[in-house]
C-alpha positions as CSV (number, residue, x, y, z in Angstrom):
1,X,20.5,-61.3,11.5
2,X,19.4,-60.7,7.9
3,X,21.3,-61.2,4.7
4,X,20.7,-61.3,1.0
5,X,23.1,-62.6,-1.6
6,X,22.5,-61.9,-5.3
7,X,23.5,-65.0,-7.2
8,X,22.4,-63.9,-10.7
9,X,21.7,-60.3,-11.6
10,X,21.0,-59.6,-15.4
11,X,18.3,-57.7,-17.1
12,X,16.3,-60.8,-17.7
13,X,17.3,-63.2,-14.9
14,X,17.7,-62.5,-11.2
15,X,18.3,-65.0,-8.5
16,X,18.9,-64.2,-4.8
17,X,19.1,-66.0,-1.6
18,X,17.8,-64.3,1.5
19,X,18.2,-65.6,5.1
20,X,17.1,-64.1,8.4
21,X,16.9,-65.3,11.9
22,X,17.5,-64.6,15.5
23,X,17.7,-65.9,19.0
24,X,16.3,-64.4,22.2
25,X,17.4,-65.6,25.6
26,X,15.8,-64.4,28.8
27,X,17.0,-65.5,32.3
28,X,15.4,-64.0,35.4
29,X,16.2,-64.9,39.0
30,X,14.3,-63.3,41.8
31,X,14.3,-63.4,45.6
32,X,11.3,-62.2,47.7
33,X,11.8,-62.0,51.5
34,X,9.1,-61.2,54.0
35,X,10.6,-60.9,57.5
36,X,8.7,-62.3,60.4
37,X,8.4,-59.0,62.1
38,X,6.5,-57.0,59.5
39,X,2.8,-56.4,60.2
40,X,1.2,-58.4,57.4
41,X,3.3,-61.4,58.4
42,X,2.3,-61.0,62.1
43,X,-1.4,-61.0,61.1
44,X,-1.3,-64.2,59.0
45,X,-4.2,-66.5,59.5
46,X,-2.7,-69.6,57.7
47,X,-1.5,-71.1,61.0
48,X,2.1,-71.2,59.8
49,X,4.6,-69.1,61.8
50,X,5.4,-65.7,60.2
51,X,8.4,-65.1,57.9
52,X,8.5,-66.3,54.3
53,X,10.9,-66.3,51.3
54,X,10.7,-67.3,47.7
55,X,13.4,-67.9,45.1
56,X,12.4,-68.1,41.4
57,X,14.5,-69.1,38.3
58,X,13.0,-68.5,34.8
59,X,14.6,-69.2,31.5
60,X,13.2,-68.8,28.0
61,X,14.9,-69.3,24.6
62,X,13.3,-68.4,21.3
63,X,14.9,-69.2,17.9
64,X,13.8,-68.4,14.4
65,X,15.6,-69.1,11.1
66,X,14.4,-68.8,7.6
67,X,15.9,-69.0,4.1
68,X,14.4,-68.4,0.7
69,X,15.6,-68.6,-2.9
70,X,13.8,-66.0,-5.2
71,X,14.1,-66.2,-9.0
72,X,12.8,-63.5,-11.3
73,X,12.4,-63.9,-15.1
74,X,11.5,-60.7,-16.9
75,X,10.2,-61.0,-20.5
76,X,8.9,-57.8,-22.0
77,X,5.7,-57.0,-20.1
78,X,5.7,-60.2,-18.1
79,X,7.5,-60.8,-14.8
80,X,7.6,-64.3,-13.3
81,X,8.8,-64.7,-9.8
82,X,9.4,-68.1,-8.2
83,X,10.1,-68.4,-4.4
84,X,11.0,-71.4,-2.3
85,X,12.0,-71.5,1.3
86,X,12.2,-73.1,4.7
87,X,11.4,-71.8,8.2
88,X,12.2,-73.1,11.6
89,X,10.9,-71.7,14.9
90,X,11.5,-73.1,18.4
91,X,10.8,-72.1,22.0
92,X,12.0,-73.6,25.2
93,X,10.6,-72.5,28.6
94,X,11.7,-73.5,32.1
95,X,10.2,-71.9,35.2
96,X,10.8,-73.0,38.8
97,X,10.4,-71.6,42.3
98,X,10.7,-72.7,45.9
99,X,9.0,-70.9,48.7
100,X,9.4,-71.3,52.5
101,X,6.9,-70.2,55.1
102,X,7.6,-70.1,58.8
103,X,11.2,-68.8,58.8
104,X,12.8,-67.7,62.0
105,X,14.2,-64.1,62.3
106,X,17.1,-63.5,60.0
107,X,16.5,-66.7,58.0
108,X,16.1,-66.3,54.2
109,X,16.7,-69.8,52.9
110,X,13.4,-71.5,52.0
111,X,14.9,-74.8,52.9
112,X,15.0,-73.8,56.6
113,X,11.3,-73.0,56.7
114,X,8.7,-75.1,58.5
115,X,6.6,-75.3,55.3
116,X,8.2,-75.7,51.9
117,X,6.3,-75.3,48.6
118,X,7.8,-75.6,45.2
119,X,6.9,-75.7,41.5
120,X,8.6,-76.7,38.3
121,X,7.3,-76.2,34.7
122,X,9.2,-77.0,31.5
123,X,7.8,-76.8,27.9
124,X,9.1,-76.6,24.4
125,X,7.7,-76.3,20.9
126,X,9.1,-76.7,17.5
127,X,7.6,-75.6,14.2
128,X,9.0,-76.2,10.7
129,X,7.6,-74.9,7.4
130,X,8.4,-75.1,3.7
131,X,6.8,-73.0,1.0
132,X,6.9,-72.7,-2.8
133,X,5.2,-69.8,-4.6
134,X,4.8,-68.7,-8.2
135,X,3.8,-65.1,-9.2
136,X,2.9,-64.0,-12.7
137,X,2.8,-60.2,-13.3
138,X,1.5,-58.7,-16.5
139,X,2.5,-55.1,-16.8
140,X,1.5,-54.4,-13.2
141,X,-2.1,-54.7,-14.4
142,X,-2.8,-58.4,-13.6
143,X,-1.0,-60.3,-10.9
144,X,-1.7,-63.9,-10.2
145,X,-0.1,-65.8,-7.3
146,X,-0.3,-69.4,-6.3
147,X,1.5,-71.1,-3.5
148,X,1.7,-74.2,-1.4
149,X,2.9,-74.1,2.2
150,X,3.5,-77.1,4.5
151,X,3.9,-76.9,8.2
152,X,4.6,-79.4,11.0
153,X,4.5,-78.5,14.6
154,X,4.9,-80.0,18.1
155,X,1.7,-78.1,18.9
156,X,-0.3,-80.4,16.7
157,X,-1.6,-83.9,17.6
158,X,1.1,-85.5,15.4
159,X,4.3,-83.4,15.4
160,X,5.8,-85.4,12.5
161,X,2.8,-84.9,10.1
162,X,3.0,-82.2,7.4
163,X,-0.1,-80.1,7.0
164,X,-0.6,-78.5,3.5
165,X,-2.0,-75.0,2.9
166,X,-2.6,-74.0,-0.7
167,X,-3.0,-70.3,-1.7
168,X,-4.3,-68.7,-4.9
């Protein structure tokens, strides 16, 4: 989604609020079945009886949201723009599978296999940011910009610590 609301709109003063965001969700389930009578299963050298099956279940959710206030002040040949905003990004991942080897003819359930292998992985990350920026524009000939951004992230050593990034 994306939306902009003009709160003030005069020749000299302009104030708007802009918000954007989205969510993505992916869910995939797969089944792979290798019957015991196919050639590559007959020629296995692992020592396990032929016939294998694998079920997978993967989920991923991504979320992003941001909101900014932007104020413009126009005075003759000068334009001053002040922006302030917040951002939030998050991702959650969960992947799991179970595999069975040594399935009898017609069997597809990995739980009925003579060898059962499984894996599970879950991870998440969260990032939050805040920014304030000032821009001075003189007749589109000289433009000066200064800003300070702060971020905190679960990917850092301390997920509760704000890291500051100045910009000129």
